N, C-alpha and C positions, 0 to 999 in steps of 0.2 A: 574765482567768483561768479563768472558768467552763469554757470549752471544753476546757481542759487537765485539769481535774478530771473532766469527763465522759468524756474519752478515756481517762483512766487507769482510771476504772471499766469501760469496755469492754475495756481490756487486761487487767484482773483477771479480768473474766468469761470471757475467752477460755481461761484455763488448765486447767480441769478437763476439758475435752472428750476423750473417748476416741477420737475420729476421728483417723485418720492415713491420709494418701494421699501421692502423690509431689509434691513441688515446688509452686510457686505461679507462676501466670501474671501476676501483678501487675507490670507492666512497671518501675516505680521500684525494687522489690526487685531486679530483673535488673541495673539500673544501679548499685545500691548493691554486689551480689555481684561485679560486673565491677571495680569500683573496689577491692575487698578483694583480688581476685585479682592485681591489677596492682599492689598496694602504693601506691596513689595517694592520698595524704593531702589532696590539694587537691580532687579529685573527691569524696572522701568527705565533707570538710567542708561542701561545697555542698549536700549531700542533706540536711543537717540544719536544722531550723527555728530561726529567731531569735525573740527575742534569745538564749535558752537553752532547749534541750531538756531534758526530766527524764529523766536516765539512771540506772538503780538496778541492784542485784542482783535476781535473779529473785524474791526474797520481798519485795523493795520496801524493805528496811531499811538498805541500805547505798548511800549516794549515789556516783555515778561521775562524774567531771568530764567535761565535753565534750572537752577536750585528751586525757584519758586514754582515752576511749573511741576517739577517732580513732587514737591511737597504738597501741591494742592491736590494732586491724584492720589498719592500714597496715603494721605491723611483721611481719606474718605472712608475707609474701613473702620477706623477708629470712631469715626462720627456715626456708624452705624448702617455703612453701605451693605445691602444685601442682594441687590440685583442691578444690573446695568444693561439696557437694552438699546439698539440703535436703529434708527430709521435712516436709510441712505437717501440723501437729497440728490447727489450726483457722484458719479465715479468716472475718472478720466478714461480716456481711449487707452487700451493697453499699450505700454511702452516697455522696452527691454530693461530700462535703468530708472524710470521714473513712474510713480503711481500716485494719483491724488484721489482722495476721498473727501467728500463733504457730507456730514452726519448731523443729525439731531439725536442726542443722548437723553434717555430717561434714566434717572438714578433713583431707586428706592431705597430710602434710609429709615431705620426703625431704632427708636430709644425704648426705654423701658415700658411706655404706655402705649404707644401708637407708631404708625409708620406714615411717612408722607414722601411725596415725589418732587425731586428737583430736575431742571432742564439745563442742558448745555449745548449750544450749537458749536460745532467743531470742524475745522478743515485741517486735514493732514496731508503734507506733501512727503512721501517717501522716495528715498534714493538708495540704489543698490551701491553699497560702499563696503569694501573689504570682504565681498562674498556674501554679505547679507543685507537685508534691508534696514534702513535707519531712517529716523524722522528727521528731515532736514528744515522744513517749514511748517508750523503750527499757528493757526489762528483760531481763537475760541471767545465765547462770551464767559463771564463768571456764572457760576451756578445760581439759578433763579427757581423761585417757586411756581412761575407761570413759564409756559413754553415760549421760547424765543424764536420766532420764525425766520427762515432764512430766504423765503421766497418773497415776492413783492407783487401779491394779486391785488386787484383794483376793488378795494371796499368802498371807496368814495367815487361813485360813476361822476365823471367830469361834465357829462352833458345833462344830468338830471336836474329837474325843476324843484328846488327845495321846498318852496311854497305849496306846490302841487302835491309832493309827497307827505307833507306834514298834514295836508287837508285830507288826503286818503287815509293817513294813519289814524286820524281823529275819527272819521267814519267807521273804520274797521274797530277801532278801540270802543267806540260806543257800543257796537254790536256784540263784542267779546268781553266787555267790561274790564279790559285790561288798561294798564297805564302806558305812557308812551316814553321812551328814552330817546332824546335827541342827542346823538353823538357827533359834535363837530370836529373835524380833523381833516388830514390829507394822506393821499397815498404815500407821500414822501416821509411820513412820521413813523418812526419805528415804533413808538409806544402805542400808536393807533393800532398797528398790526398785532402787537402784543395783547392789547385789549379784545380785539375781534377774535383772536384765536382763544382767549379765555372764555368768551361768550359761547364759543362752541364746544367747550370741554365738558366732559361728562360730569364734573362736579358743579358746573354753573348753568349749563344749557337747560337743564329741567326747571329750575326756578325762574330763569329768565323767559322761558318759552311759555310757561303756565301764567305769569303775571304782566308780562311786558310785551310791546311791540318796539322795534328798534328803527330808527330812521338815521341813516348816515348823511351827514350835512358837509359838503366839500367846501374847505375854506380856501382853496387854491394855494397860492404863495402868500398867505394873509391878505388876500385881496378880492375875496369871493364870498358872496353870502354873509357879508358884514352886517347887512340889515337884519338878519335872522339872528345872529349874535346879540345884536342891540335890542331886538324885540324880547329876547328871553333873558336878557340881563346877564349875558356871559362875557366876562372880560378876557379876551383871546390872548392878551399880553401876559396872562398867568399861564398860558401853556396849554397845549392839546396833548391828546384828546381832552375835550370838555363836555360834560354831560348837563342837560337839563331833563327834568321829569314833569311830565305833564298829566293831568287828569284825562279820562276819556273824553270830556268835552273841550279839551285843549287848553284848559286852565293850567298857568305855570304853577308847580308846586314847589320846585327846587331848582336852583341853577348853580353851577360851580363857580365859586369865587376865588378859590386859593389854590388853583391847580392840583386838586385832589387826586386827579388820574393822570396828571402830566408825566409822572414817572411810573406807568403801568409796569415796567419791566421789574421794578423793585417790589411790587405788591404780591400778595399770596391769594390763593382762592378764597380763603375765609374773609379776606378784606372786602372784595367784590361781593360775596354773598351776604356780608354784613350790611353793606349799602342797600342791596337788592331787597332784603328783607325789610329794613327800615322804610323804603318806599313802595312797597307792594301794597296793594288794595288790602283794606282791612278784612274785607269779607273772605 
């Protein structure tokens, strides 16, 4: 089992990379994605290593059974899967018997009336076994309506002066007649990254950019800018990201009281758009 521990180390090492390019040319992944698109559980099962691959959540804390993994992917076709595309986050250096890919998958599912997209972040560790490539280690997120970023960019500048940034936003909002979104959180917060990714998505960005200015407020390890949270009546113990909405003159219109965005990873684009439409300027 030493090779499995080493492969798991390689898989974990792949996660923090900021690199992102289109697709992977690794042929076994192509066979795997084709089996997913076809909903072929037999073909999928044949691509996993024996006697038992290690399959977990992306953080490695929750084990997923082999049967549940195959069922998850093979059932997508019956749920309306029509397209599966991949962005390659990182691909391991070429090895004769080990290959690691970290991917962000976009799933397009269509029902009788419309189509929508779901996202899965996925790391696959392949080994050469019995003359063929087999999946020995897998880590993934559940399918979600918002993209689940694998990188860890700095969306909360740790050296920023929150009071000065809010003042600058009020001046800019007064001139542009936009409202201000204060988003409190930290770079350690996965849901903060999910929300920020959503803010830049083609579904949400046009509305956000037209009606709002966004100010990110760093709360450190729940020990920074607490005066800002208090001023805008945001109970941080209900979770982050936490949002307040200000008028162009800086007047508080709304503050998050019940952790509405705390589980951003479970939200859909229409949830965020409904919030933005409810608080956009009436004009």
